[in-house]
N, CA, C, O and the ligand as a Tripos MOL2 file, in Angstrom:
@<TRIPOS>MOLECULE
protein
  297   295    75     0     0
PROTEIN
NO_CHARGES

@<TRIPOS>ATOM
      1 N           0.8440   -1.1840    0.0000 N.3       1 MET1
      2 CA         -0.0010    0.0010    0.0010 C.3       1 MET1
      3 C           0.8820    1.2390   -0.0010 C.2       1 MET1
      4 O           1.3820    1.6460    1.0480 O.2       1 MET1
      5 N           1.0720    1.8250   -1.1340 N.am      2 GLU2
      6 CA          1.8480    3.0650   -1.2210 C.3       2 GLU2
      7 C           0.8920    4.1560   -1.6580 C.2       2 GLU2
      8 O           0.4670    4.1870   -2.8130 O.2       2 GLU2
      9 N           0.5540    5.0460   -0.7500 N.am      3 LEU3
     10 CA         -0.3800    6.1140   -1.0650 C.3       3 LEU3
     11 C           0.3790    7.3680   -1.4540 C.2       3 LEU3
     12 O           1.4920    7.6080   -0.9860 O.2       3 LEU3
     13 N          -0.2310    8.1600   -2.3120 N.am      4 SER4
     14 CA          0.3180    9.4740   -2.6110 C.3       4 SER4
     15 C          -0.5230   10.4800   -1.8380 C.2       4 SER4
     16 O          -1.6340   10.8200   -2.2440 O.2       4 SER4
     17 N           0.0170   10.9470   -0.7260 N.am      5 LEU5
     18 CA         -0.7620   11.7980    0.1750 C.3       5 LEU5
     19 C          -0.1920   13.1980    0.2730 C.2       5 LEU5
     20 O           1.0090   13.4210    0.1200 O.2       5 LEU5
     21 N          -1.0900   14.1340    0.5330 N.am      6 ASN6
     22 CA         -0.6720   15.5020    0.8340 C.3       6 ASN6
     23 C          -1.0910   15.8160    2.2660 C.2       6 ASN6
     24 O          -2.1540   15.3930    2.7210 O.2       6 ASN6
     25 N          -0.2600   16.5470    2.9540 N.am      7 CYS7
     26 CA         -0.4650   16.8920    4.3610 C.3       7 CYS7
     27 C          -1.7870   17.6310    4.5670 C.2       7 CYS7
     28 O          -2.1230   18.5420    3.8100 O.2       7 CYS7
     29 N          -2.5390   17.2230    5.6100 N.am      8 LEU8
     30 CA         -3.8040   17.8830    5.9370 C.3       8 LEU8
     31 C          -3.5800   19.2960    6.4700 C.2       8 LEU8
     32 O          -4.4790   20.1340    6.4040 O.2       8 LEU8
     33 N          -2.3950   19.5610    6.9940 N.am      9 ARG9
     34 CA         -2.0940   20.8760    7.5910 C.3       9 ARG9
     35 C          -1.5480   21.8660    6.5730 C.2       9 ARG9
     36 O          -2.0410   22.9870    6.4560 O.2       9 ARG9
     37 N          -0.5060   21.4330    5.8240 N.am     10 CYS10
     38 CA          0.1710   22.4110    4.9640 C.3      10 CYS10
     39 C           0.1800   22.0120    3.4900 C.2      10 CYS10
     40 O           0.7280   22.7370    2.6590 O.2      10 CYS10
     41 N          -0.4240   20.8640    3.1530 N.am     11 LYS11
     42 CA         -0.5900   20.4030    1.7640 C.3      11 LYS11
     43 C           0.6910   19.9240    1.0670 C.2      11 LYS11
     44 O           0.6500   19.6110   -0.1230 O.2      11 LYS11
     45 N           1.8200   19.8590    1.7730 N.am     12 ALA12
     46 CA          3.0710   19.3690    1.1650 C.3      12 ALA12
     47 C           2.9980   17.8520    0.9980 C.2      12 ALA12
     48 O           2.0900   17.2170    1.5340 O.2      12 ALA12
     49 N           3.9430   17.2630    0.2600 N.am     13 ASN13
     50 CA          3.9850   15.8150    0.0580 C.3      13 ASN13
     51 C           4.3020   15.0850    1.3560 C.2      13 ASN13
     52 O           5.0020   15.6040    2.2260 O.2      13 ASN13
     53 N           3.7590   13.8420    1.4690 N.am     14 MET14
     54 CA          4.0500   13.0100    2.6350 C.3      14 MET14
     55 C           4.8260   11.7950    2.1850 C.2      14 MET14
     56 O           4.5650   11.2490    1.1130 O.2      14 MET14
     57 N           5.7920   11.3590    3.0050 N.am     15 GLU15
     58 CA          6.5950   10.1880    2.6840 C.3      15 GLU15
     59 C           6.2040    9.0320    3.5910 C.2      15 GLU15
     60 O           5.8730    9.2250    4.7610 O.2      15 GLU15
     61 N           6.2480    7.7990    3.0210 N.am     16 GLN16
     62 CA          5.8690    6.6080    3.7850 C.3      16 GLN16
     63 C           6.9840    6.1840    4.7240 C.2      16 GLN16
     64 O           8.1630    6.2890    4.3870 O.2      16 GLN16
     65 N           6.6090    5.7070    5.9020 N.am     17 GLY17
     66 CA          7.5650    5.1610    6.8660 C.3      17 GLY17
     67 C           6.8400    4.2440    7.8290 C.2      17 GLY17
     68 O           5.7280    3.8010    7.5420 O.2      17 GLY17
     69 N           7.4450    3.9550    8.9540 N.am     18 PHE18
     70 CA          6.8000    3.1050    9.9680 C.3      18 PHE18
     71 C           7.3230    3.4970   11.3420 C.2      18 PHE18
     72 O           8.3160    4.2150   11.4600 O.2      18 PHE18
     73 N           6.6340    3.0140   12.3890 N.am     19 LEU19
     74 CA          7.0750    3.2750   13.7580 C.3      19 LEU19
     75 C           8.0440    2.1850   14.1690 C.2      19 LEU19
     76 O           7.7050    1.0020   14.1220 O.2      19 LEU19
     77 N           9.2390    2.5660   14.5680 N.am     20 LEU20
     78 CA         10.2060    1.5850   15.0360 C.3      20 LEU20
     79 C           9.9360    1.2650   16.4960 C.2      20 LEU20
     80 O           9.8180    2.1680   17.3240 O.2      20 LEU20
     81 N           9.8390   -0.0180   16.8080 N.am     21 ASP21
     82 CA          9.5920   -0.4930   18.1620 C.3      21 ASP21
     83 C          10.8520   -1.2340   18.6150 C.2      21 ASP21
     84 O          11.1450   -2.3230   18.1230 O.2      21 ASP21
     85 N          11.5880   -0.6460   19.5450 N.am     22 ARG22
     86 CA         12.8320   -1.2720   20.0120 C.3      22 ARG22
     87 C          12.5220   -2.1860   21.1920 C.2      22 ARG22
     88 O          12.0700   -1.7260   22.2410 O.2      22 ARG22
     89 N          12.7660   -3.4750   21.0150 N.am     23 GLY23
     90 CA         12.5360   -4.4390   22.0840 C.3      23 GLY23
     91 C          13.8650   -4.9880   22.5730 C.2      23 GLY23
     92 O          14.9170   -4.6580   22.0260 O.2      23 GLY23
     93 N          13.8180   -5.8350   23.6150 N.am     24 HIS24
     94 CA         15.0550   -6.4060   24.1440 C.3      24 HIS24
     95 C          15.7060   -7.3560   23.1560 C.2      24 HIS24
     96 O          16.9250   -7.5270   23.1580 O.2      24 HIS24
     97 N          14.8810   -7.9780   22.3040 N.am     25 SER25
     98 CA         15.4510   -8.9780   21.3950 C.3      25 SER25
     99 C          15.5540   -8.4700   19.9580 C.2      25 SER25
    100 O          15.7290   -9.2640   19.0340 O.2      25 SER25
    101 N          15.4490   -7.1740   19.7640 N.am     26 GLY26
    102 CA         15.6280   -6.6550   18.4160 C.3      26 GLY26
    103 C          14.7220   -5.4830   18.1180 C.2      26 GLY26
    104 O          14.1000   -4.9070   19.0110 O.2      26 GLY26
    105 N          14.6620   -5.1440   16.8470 N.am     27 LYS27
    106 CA         13.8400   -4.0090   16.4190 C.3      27 LYS27
    107 C          12.6880   -4.5210   15.5870 C.2      27 LYS27
    108 O          12.8430   -5.4480   14.7930 O.2      27 LYS27
    109 N          11.5180   -3.9040   15.7770 N.am     28 TYR28
    110 CA         10.2960   -4.3480   15.1120 C.3      28 TYR28
    111 C           9.6110   -3.1530   14.4770 C.2      28 TYR28
    112 O           9.9310   -2.0050   14.7880 O.2      28 TYR28
    113 N           8.6570   -3.4270   13.5780 N.am     29 SER29
    114 CA          7.8150   -2.3290   13.1090 C.3      29 SER29
    115 C           6.5730   -2.3360   13.9990 C.2      29 SER29
    116 O           6.0490   -3.3970   14.3410 O.2      29 SER29
    117 N           6.1080   -1.1400   14.3710 N.am     30 GLY30
    118 CA          5.0080   -0.9980   15.3110 C.3      30 GLY30
    119 C           3.7160   -1.6010   14.7950 C.2      30 GLY30
    120 O           3.4870   -1.6700   13.5870 O.2      30 GLY30
    121 N           2.8690   -2.0380   15.7230 N.am     31 GLU31
    122 CA          1.6030   -2.6740   15.3700 C.3      31 GLU31
    123 C           0.4460   -2.0030   16.1050 C.2      31 GLU31
    124 O           0.6000   -1.5080   17.2220 O.2      31 GLU31
    125 N          -0.7040   -2.0000   15.4590 N.am     32 TRP32
    126 CA         -1.9290   -1.4760   16.0510 C.3      32 TRP32
    127 C          -2.6950   -2.6380   16.6760 C.2      32 TRP32
    128 O          -2.7530   -3.7310   16.1110 O.2      32 TRP32
    129 N          -3.2900   -2.3890   17.8660 N.am     33 VAL33
    130 CA         -4.0740   -3.4070   18.5760 C.3      33 VAL33
    131 C          -5.4510   -2.8300   18.8810 C.2      33 VAL33
    132 O          -5.5350   -1.7100   19.3840 O.2      33 VAL33
    133 N          -6.5420   -3.5580   18.5940 N.am     34 PRO34
    134 CA         -7.8700   -3.0310   18.9020 C.3      34 PRO34
    135 C          -8.1500   -3.0080   20.4050 C.2      34 PRO34
    136 O          -7.6200   -3.8330   21.1490 O.2      34 PRO34
    137 N          -8.9750   -2.0730   20.8460 N.am     35 GLY35
    138 CA         -9.4100   -2.0230   22.2400 C.3      35 GLY35
    139 C          -8.4020   -1.3470   23.1530 C.2      35 GLY35
    140 O          -7.3720   -0.8390   22.7090 O.2      35 GLY35
    141 N          -8.7260   -1.3520   24.4450 N.am     36 ALA36
    142 CA         -7.8580   -0.7380   25.4510 C.3      36 ALA36
    143 C          -6.7010   -1.6820   25.7760 C.2      36 ALA36
    144 O          -6.8400   -2.9020   25.6790 O.2      36 ALA36
    145 N          -5.5520   -1.1090   26.1630 N.am     37 ALA37
    146 CA         -4.3910   -1.9140   26.5450 C.3      37 ALA37
    147 C          -4.6980   -2.6680   27.8380 C.2      37 ALA37
    148 O          -5.1760   -2.0690   28.8010 O.2      37 ALA37
    149 N          -4.4300   -3.9670   27.8710 N.am     38 GLN38
    150 CA         -4.6710   -4.7920   29.0630 C.3      38 GLN38
    151 C          -3.3390   -5.1210   29.7170 C.2      38 GLN38
    152 O          -2.4190   -5.6220   29.0700 O.2      38 GLN38
    153 N          -3.2520   -4.8290   31.0140 N.am     39 GLN39
    154 CA         -2.0180   -5.1120   31.7510 C.3      39 GLN39
    155 C          -1.7140   -6.5990   31.7920 C.2      39 GLN39
    156 O          -2.6110   -7.4330   31.9210 O.2      39 GLN39
    157 N          -0.4290   -6.9140   31.6770 N.am     40 SER40
    158 CA          0.0090   -8.3010   31.8030 C.3      40 SER40
    159 C          -0.0960   -8.7410   33.2600 C.2      40 SER40
    160 O           0.1330   -7.9360   34.1630 O.2      40 SER40
    161 N          -0.4430  -10.0150   33.5050 N.am     41 ASP41
    162 CA         -0.5070  -10.5500   34.8690 C.3      41 ASP41
    163 C           0.8850  -10.6650   35.4780 C.2      41 ASP41
    164 O           1.0540  -10.5690   36.6940 O.2      41 ASP41
    165 N           1.8820  -10.8710   34.6150 N.am     42 TRP42
    166 CA          3.2560  -11.1180   35.0770 C.3      42 TRP42
    167 C           4.0060   -9.8390   35.3780 C.2      42 TRP42
    168 O           4.7290   -9.7490   36.3700 O.2      42 TRP42
    169 N           3.8330   -8.8630   34.5300 N.am     43 ASN43
    170 CA          4.5540   -7.6060   34.6790 C.3      43 ASN43
    171 C           3.6120   -6.4590   34.3160 C.2      43 ASN43
    172 O           3.3330   -6.2300   33.1390 O.2      43 ASN43
    173 N           3.1170   -5.7280   35.3400 N.am     44 PRO44
    174 CA          2.1200   -4.6770   35.0990 C.3      44 PRO44
    175 C           2.6160   -3.5330   34.2050 C.2      44 PRO44
    176 O           1.8180   -2.7190   33.7390 O.2      44 PRO44
    177 N           3.9270   -3.4700   33.9650 N.am     45 GLU45
    178 CA          4.4420   -2.4260   33.0760 C.3      45 GLU45
    179 C           4.3610   -2.8430   31.6100 C.2      45 GLU45
    180 O           4.6460   -2.0430   30.7190 O.2      45 GLU45
    181 N           3.9720   -4.0950   31.3590 N.am     46 THR46
    182 CA          3.8210   -4.5690   29.9820 C.3      46 THR46
    183 C           2.3500   -4.8820   29.7220 C.2      46 THR46
    184 O           1.5410   -4.8920   30.6500 O.2      46 THR46
    185 N           2.0080   -5.1360   28.4720 N.am     47 VAL47
    186 CA          0.6240   -5.4680   28.1270 C.3      47 VAL47
    187 C           0.5170   -6.9370   27.7230 C.2      47 VAL47
    188 O           1.4990   -7.5720   27.3390 O.2      47 VAL47
    189 N          -0.7170   -7.4590   27.8250 N.am     48 LYS48
    190 CA         -0.9750   -8.8510   27.4480 C.3      48 LYS48
    191 C          -0.7430   -9.0560   25.9570 C.2      48 LYS48
    192 O          -0.8710   -8.1220   25.1650 O.2      48 LYS48
    193 N          -0.4030  -10.2790   25.5830 N.am     49 GLU49
    194 CA         -0.2260  -10.6250   24.1730 C.3      49 GLU49
    195 C          -1.5590  -10.4210   23.4530 C.2      49 GLU49
    196 O          -2.5620  -11.0290   23.8290 O.2      49 GLU49
    197 N          -1.5800   -9.5760   22.4300 N.am     50 PRO50
    198 CA         -2.8480   -9.3130   21.7410 C.3      50 PRO50
    199 C          -3.2610  -10.4560   20.8200 C.2      50 PRO50
    200 O          -2.4220  -11.1880   20.2950 O.2      50 PRO50
    201 N          -4.5970  -10.5950   20.6310 N.am     51 GLN51
    202 CA         -5.1350  -11.6160   19.7390 C.3      51 GLN51
    203 C          -4.9040  -11.2370   18.2780 C.2      51 GLN51
    204 O          -4.6360  -12.0820   17.4240 O.2      51 GLN51
    205 N          -5.0190   -9.9360   18.0270 N.am     52 GLU52
    206 CA         -5.0010   -9.4520   16.6570 C.3      52 GLU52
    207 C          -4.1740   -8.1760   16.5940 C.2      52 GLU52
    208 O          -4.3040   -7.3090   17.4570 O.2      52 GLU52
    209 N          -3.3280   -8.0570   15.5850 N.am     53 THR53
    210 CA         -2.5720   -6.8170   15.3990 C.3      53 THR53
    211 C          -2.5020   -6.4920   13.9110 C.2      53 THR53
    212 O          -2.6940   -7.3640   13.0630 O.2      53 THR53
    213 N          -2.2300   -5.2520   13.6130 N.am     54 LYS54
    214 CA         -1.9850   -4.8410   12.2270 C.3      54 LYS54
    215 C          -0.7540   -3.9420   12.2000 C.2      54 LYS54
    216 O          -0.5550   -3.1130   13.0880 O.2      54 LYS54
    217 N           0.0640   -4.1190   11.1690 N.am     55 LYS55
    218 CA          1.2570   -3.2870   11.0280 C.3      55 LYS55
    219 C           0.8680   -1.8370   10.7700 C.2      55 LYS55
    220 O          -0.0430   -1.5610    9.9900 O.2      55 LYS55
    221 N           1.5510   -0.9280   11.4200 N.am     56 ILE56
    222 CA          1.2760    0.4960   11.2420 C.3      56 ILE56
    223 C           2.1650    1.0760   10.1430 C.2      56 ILE56
    224 O           3.3880    0.9400   10.1620 O.2      56 ILE56
    225 N           1.5060    1.7260    9.1880 N.am     57 VAL57
    226 CA          2.2280    2.4860    8.1780 C.3      57 VAL57
    227 C           2.0630    3.9520    8.5640 C.2      57 VAL57
    228 O           0.9450    4.4200    8.7780 O.2      57 VAL57
    229 N           3.1550    4.6610    8.6490 N.am     58 ALA58
    230 CA          3.1220    6.0580    9.0820 C.3      58 ALA58
    231 C           3.5980    6.9590    7.9480 C.2      58 ALA58
    232 O           4.6750    6.7550    7.3880 O.2      58 ALA58
    233 N           2.7890    7.9480    7.6220 N.am     59 TYR59
    234 CA          3.1810    8.9260    6.6090 C.3      59 TYR59
    235 C           3.6000   10.2060    7.3150 C.2      59 TYR59
    236 O           2.9430   10.6640    8.2490 O.2      59 TYR59
    237 N           4.7070   10.7740    6.8500 N.am     60 ARG60
    238 CA          5.2570   11.9750    7.4710 C.3      60 ARG60
    239 C           5.3380   13.1050    6.4590 C.2      60 ARG60
    240 O           5.8490   12.9270    5.3530 O.2      60 ARG60
    241 N           4.8320   14.2670    6.8470 N.am     61 CYS61
    242 CA          4.8960   15.4340    5.9680 C.3      61 CYS61
    243 C           6.3520   15.8820    5.8520 C.2      61 CYS61
    244 O           7.0430   16.0660    6.8530 O.2      61 CYS61
    245 N           6.8010   16.0530    4.6070 N.am     62 THR62
    246 CA          8.1960   16.4410    4.3880 C.3      62 THR62
    247 C           8.4410   17.9020    4.7430 C.2      62 THR62
    248 O           9.5930   18.3180    4.8680 O.2      62 THR62
    249 N           7.3880   18.6810    4.9070 N.am     63 ALA63
    250 CA          7.5620   20.1040    5.2420 C.3      63 ALA63
    251 C           7.3920   20.3740    6.7370 C.2      63 ALA63
    252 O           8.2750   20.9730    7.3530 O.2      63 ALA63
    253 N           6.2670   19.9410    7.3370 N.am     64 CYS64
    254 CA          5.9960   20.3030    8.7420 C.3      64 CYS64
    255 C           6.1350   19.1360    9.7110 C.2      64 CYS64
    256 O           6.1090   19.3430   10.9240 O.2      64 CYS64
    257 N           6.2850   17.8980    9.1970 N.am     65 GLY65
    258 CA          6.5010   16.7590   10.0860 C.3      65 GLY65
    259 C           5.2290   16.1020   10.5960 C.2      65 GLY65
    260 O           5.3020   15.1430   11.3640 O.2      65 GLY65
    261 N           4.0640   16.5940   10.1860 N.am     66 TYR66
    262 CA          2.7910   16.0090   10.6170 C.3      66 TYR66
    263 C           2.7570   14.5230   10.2650 C.2      66 TYR66
    264 O           3.1680   14.1280    9.1740 O.2      66 TYR66
    265 N           2.2600   13.6970   11.2000 N.am     67 LEU67
    266 CA          2.1940   12.2460   10.9840 C.3      67 LEU67
    267 C           0.7530   11.7990   10.7960 C.2      67 LEU67
    268 O          -0.1720   12.3230   11.4170 O.2      67 LEU67
    269 N           0.5880   10.7950    9.9030 N.am     68 GLU68
    270 CA         -0.7180   10.1980    9.6670 C.3      68 GLU68
    271 C          -0.4930    8.6880    9.6250 C.2      68 GLU68
    272 O           0.4260    8.2110    8.9600 O.2      68 GLU68
    273 N          -1.3480    7.9310   10.3470 N.am     69 PHE69
    274 CA         -1.1380    6.4950   10.4720 C.3      69 PHE69
    275 C          -2.2170    5.6840    9.7740 C.2      69 PHE69
    276 O          -3.3810    6.0810    9.7350 O.2      69 PHE69
    277 N          -1.8160    4.5400    9.2220 N.am     70 TYR70
    278 CA         -2.7440    3.5760    8.6310 C.3      70 TYR70
    279 C          -2.3700    2.2080    9.1510 C.2      70 TYR70
    280 O          -1.1960    1.9190    9.3850 O.2      70 TYR70
    281 N          -3.3900    1.3550    9.3340 N.am     71 ALA71
    282 CA         -3.1500   -0.0130    9.8210 C.3      71 ALA71
    283 C          -4.0930   -0.9400    9.0600 C.2      71 ALA71
    284 O          -5.1510   -1.3050    9.5730 O.2      71 ALA71
    285 N          -3.7200   -1.3190    7.8530 N.am     72 LYS72
    286 CA         -4.6220   -2.1070    7.0250 C.3      72 LYS72
    287 C          -4.2340   -3.5820    6.9220 C.2      72 LYS72
    288 O          -5.0930   -4.4610    6.8600 O.2      72 LYS72
    289 N          -2.9040   -3.8390    6.9060 N.am     73 ARG73
    290 CA         -2.4560   -5.2270    6.7250 C.3      73 ARG73
    291 C          -2.0850   -5.8670    8.0500 C.2      73 ARG73
    292 O          -1.7430   -5.1800    9.0130 O.2      73 ARG73
    293 N          -2.1580   -7.1880    8.0870 N.am     74 ARG74
    294 CA         -1.7600   -7.9530    9.2550 C.3      74 ARG74
    295 C          -0.3030   -7.8230    9.5210 C.2      74 ARG74
    296 O           0.2040   -8.4090   10.4780 O.2      74 ARG74
    297 ZN          2.6490   19.4670    6.5880 Zn       75 ZN75
@<TRIPOS>BOND
     1     1     2 1
     2     2     3 1
     3     3     4 2
     4     3     5 am
     5     5     6 1
     6     6     7 1
     7     7     8 2
     8     7     9 am
     9     9    10 1
    10    10    11 1
    11    11    12 2
    12    11    13 am
    13    13    14 1
    14    14    15 1
    15    15    16 2
    16    15    17 am
    17    17    18 1
    18    18    19 1
    19    19    20 2
    20    19    21 am
    21    21    22 1
    22    22    23 1
    23    23    24 2
    24    23    25 am
    25    25    26 1
    26    26    27 1
    27    27    28 2
    28    27    29 am
    29    29    30 1
    30    30    31 1
    31    31    32 2
    32    31    33 am
    33    33    34 1
    34    34    35 1
    35    35    36 2
    36    35    37 am
    37    37    38 1
    38    38    39 1
    39    39    40 2
    40    39    41 am
    41    41    42 1
    42    42    43 1
    43    43    44 2
    44    43    45 am
    45    45    46 1
    46    46    47 1
    47    47    48 2
    48    47    49 am
    49    49    50 1
    50    50    51 1
    51    51    52 2
    52    51    53 am
    53    53    54 1
    54    54    55 1
    55    55    56 2
    56    55    57 am
    57    57    58 1
    58    58    59 1
    59    59    60 2
    60    59    61 am
    61    61    62 1
    62    62    63 1
    63    63    64 2
    64    63    65 am
    65    65    66 1
    66    66    67 1
    67    67    68 2
    68    67    69 am
    69    69    70 1
    70    70    71 1
    71    71    72 2
    72    71    73 am
    73    73    74 1
    74    74    75 1
    75    75    76 2
    76    75    77 am
    77    77    78 1
    78    78    79 1
    79    79    80 2
    80    79    81 am
    81    81    82 1
    82    82    83 1
    83    83    84 2
    84    83    85 am
    85    85    86 1
    86    86    87 1
    87    87    88 2
    88    87    89 am
    89    89    90 1
    90    90    91 1
    91    91    92 2
    92    91    93 am
    93    93    94 1
    94    94    95 1
    95    95    96 2
    96    95    97 am
    97    97    98 1
    98    98    99 1
    99    99   100 2
   100    99   101 am
   101   101   102 1
   102   102   103 1
   103   103   104 2
   104   103   105 am
   105   105   106 1
   106   106   107 1
   107   107   108 2
   108   107   109 am
   109   109   110 1
   110   110   111 1
   111   111   112 2
   112   111   113 am
   113   113   114 1
   114   114   115 1
   115   115   116 2
   116   115   117 am
   117   117   118 1
   118   118   119 1
   119   119   120 2
   120   119   121 am
   121   121   122 1
   122   122   123 1
   123   123   124 2
   124   123   125 am
   125   125   126 1
   126   126   127 1
   127   127   128 2
   128   127   129 am
   129   129   130 1
   130   130   131 1
   131   131   132 2
   132   131   133 am
   133   133   134 1
   134   134   135 1
   135   135   136 2
   136   135   137 am
   137   137   138 1
   138   138   139 1
   139   139   140 2
   140   139   141 am
   141   141   142 1
   142   142   143 1
   143   143   144 2
   144   143   145 am
   145   145   146 1
   146   146   147 1
   147   147   148 2
   148   147   149 am
   149   149   150 1
   150   150   151 1
   151   151   152 2
   152   151   153 am
   153   153   154 1
   154   154   155 1
   155   155   156 2
   156   155   157 am
   157   157   158 1
   158   158   159 1
   159   159   160 2
   160   159   161 am
   161   161   162 1
   162   162   163 1
   163   163   164 2
   164   163   165 am
   165   165   166 1
   166   166   167 1
   167   167   168 2
   168   167   169 am
   169   169   170 1
   170   170   171 1
   171   171   172 2
   172   171   173 am
   173   173   174 1
   174   174   175 1
   175   175   176 2
   176   175   177 am
   177   177   178 1
   178   178   179 1
   179   179   180 2
   180   179   181 am
   181   181   182 1
   182   182   183 1
   183   183   184 2
   184   183   185 am
   185   185   186 1
   186   186   187 1
   187   187   188 2
   188   187   189 am
   189   189   190 1
   190   190   191 1
   191   191   192 2
   192   191   193 am
   193   193   194 1
   194   194   195 1
   195   195   196 2
   196   195   197 am
   197   197   198 1
   198   198   199 1
   199   199   200 2
   200   199   201 am
   201   201   202 1
   202   202   203 1
   203   203   204 2
   204   203   205 am
   205   205   206 1
   206   206   207 1
   207   207   208 2
   208   207   209 am
   209   209   210 1
   210   210   211 1
   211   211   212 2
   212   211   213 am
   213   213   214 1
   214   214   215 1
   215   215   216 2
   216   215   217 am
   217   217   218 1
   218   218   219 1
   219   219   220 2
   220   219   221 am
   221   221   222 1
   222   222   223 1
   223   223   224 2
   224   223   225 am
   225   225   226 1
   226   226   227 1
   227   227   228 2
   228   227   229 am
   229   229   230 1
   230   230   231 1
   231   231   232 2
   232   231   233 am
   233   233   234 1
   234   234   235 1
   235   235   236 2
   236   235   237 am
   237   237   238 1
   238   238   239 1
   239   239   240 2
   240   239   241 am
   241   241   242 1
   242   242   243 1
   243   243   244 2
   244   243   245 am
   245   245   246 1
   246   246   247 1
   247   247   248 2
   248   247   249 am
   249   249   250 1
   250   250   251 1
   251   251   252 2
   252   251   253 am
   253   253   254 1
   254   254   255 1
   255   255   256 2
   256   255   257 am
   257   257   258 1
   258   258   259 1
   259   259   260 2
   260   259   261 am
   261   261   262 1
   262   262   263 1
   263   263   264 2
   264   263   265 am
   265   265   266 1
   266   266   267 1
   267   267   268 2
   268   267   269 am
   269   269   270 1
   270   270   271 1
   271   271   272 2
   272   271   273 am
   273   273   274 1
   274   274   275 1
   275   275   276 2
   276   275   277 am
   277   277   278 1
   278   278   279 1
   279   279   280 2
   280   279   281 am
   281   281   282 1
   282   282   283 1
   283   283   284 2
   284   283   285 am
   285   285   286 1
   286   286   287 1
   287   287   288 2
   288   287   289 am
   289   289   290 1
   290   290   291 1
   291   291   292 2
   292   291   293 am
   293   293   294 1
   294   294   295 1
   295   295   296 2
@<TRIPOS>SUBSTRUCTURE
     1 MET1         2 RESIDUE 1 A MET
     2 GLU2         6 RESIDUE 1 A GLU
     3 LEU3        10 RESIDUE 1 A LEU
     4 SER4        14 RESIDUE 1 A SER
     5 LEU5        18 RESIDUE 1 A LEU
     6 ASN6        22 RESIDUE 1 A ASN
     7 CYS7        26 RESIDUE 1 A CYS
     8 LEU8        30 RESIDUE 1 A LEU
     9 ARG9        34 RESIDUE 1 A ARG
    10 CYS10       38 RESIDUE 1 A CYS
    11 LYS11       42 RESIDUE 1 A LYS
    12 ALA12       46 RESIDUE 1 A ALA
    13 ASN13       50 RESIDUE 1 A ASN
    14 MET14       54 RESIDUE 1 A MET
    15 GLU15       58 RESIDUE 1 A GLU
    16 GLN16       62 RESIDUE 1 A GLN
    17 GLY17       66 RESIDUE 1 A GLY
    18 PHE18       70 RESIDUE 1 A PHE
    19 LEU19       74 RESIDUE 1 A LEU
    20 LEU20       78 RESIDUE 1 A LEU
    21 ASP21       82 RESIDUE 1 A ASP
    22 ARG22       86 RESIDUE 1 A ARG
    23 GLY23       90 RESIDUE 1 A GLY
    24 HIS24       94 RESIDUE 1 A HIS
    25 SER25       98 RESIDUE 1 A SER
    26 GLY26      102 RESIDUE 1 A GLY
    27 LYS27      106 RESIDUE 1 A LYS
    28 TYR28      110 RESIDUE 1 A TYR
    29 SER29      114 RESIDUE 1 A SER
    30 GLY30      118 RESIDUE 1 A GLY
    31 GLU31      122 RESIDUE 1 A GLU
    32 TRP32      126 RESIDUE 1 A TRP
    33 VAL33      130 RESIDUE 1 A VAL
    34 PRO34      134 RESIDUE 1 A PRO
    35 GLY35      138 RESIDUE 1 A GLY
    36 ALA36      142 RESIDUE 1 A ALA
    37 ALA37      146 RESIDUE 1 A ALA
    38 GLN38      150 RESIDUE 1 A GLN
    39 GLN39      154 RESIDUE 1 A GLN
    40 SER40      158 RESIDUE 1 A SER
    41 ASP41      162 RESIDUE 1 A ASP
    42 TRP42      166 RESIDUE 1 A TRP
    43 ASN43      170 RESIDUE 1 A ASN
    44 PRO44      174 RESIDUE 1 A PRO
    45 GLU45      178 RESIDUE 1 A GLU
    46 THR46      182 RESIDUE 1 A THR
    47 VAL47      186 RESIDUE 1 A VAL
    48 LYS48      190 RESIDUE 1 A LYS
    49 GLU49      194 RESIDUE 1 A GLU
    50 PRO50      198 RESIDUE 1 A PRO
    51 GLN51      202 RESIDUE 1 A GLN
    52 GLU52      206 RESIDUE 1 A GLU
    53 THR53      210 RESIDUE 1 A THR
    54 LYS54      214 RESIDUE 1 A LYS
    55 LYS55      218 RESIDUE 1 A LYS
    56 ILE56      222 RESIDUE 1 A ILE
    57 VAL57      226 RESIDUE 1 A VAL
    58 ALA58      230 RESIDUE 1 A ALA
    59 TYR59      234 RESIDUE 1 A TYR
    60 ARG60      238 RESIDUE 1 A ARG
    61 CYS61      242 RESIDUE 1 A CYS
    62 THR62      246 RESIDUE 1 A THR
    63 ALA63      250 RESIDUE 1 A ALA
    64 CYS64      254 RESIDUE 1 A CYS
    65 GLY65      258 RESIDUE 1 A GLY
    66 TYR66      262 RESIDUE 1 A TYR
    67 LEU67      266 RESIDUE 1 A LEU
    68 GLU68      270 RESIDUE 1 A GLU
    69 PHE69      274 RESIDUE 1 A PHE
    70 TYR70      278 RESIDUE 1 A TYR
    71 ALA71      282 RESIDUE 1 A ALA
    72 LYS72      286 RESIDUE 1 A LYS
    73 ARG73      290 RESIDUE 1 A ARG
    74 ARG74      294 RESIDUE 1 A ARG
    75 ZN75       297 GROUP 0 **** ****
């Protein structure tokens, strides 16, 4: 999914990217999870393993930096 988008704020071109999620065992691309975050039983600072996630695609305005997110694919 490569969209050609213009910024909602300043109308400049937006470039595709993603949210980097740095974990203890490596780097991941960020994912969207439906519903409210549920605390893990083991470690309250973490969340429970989600049933369903979608990869987040983030578009960034090349002029003002405004971000817009999409989560369409698994
Ligand atoms: Zn902009």
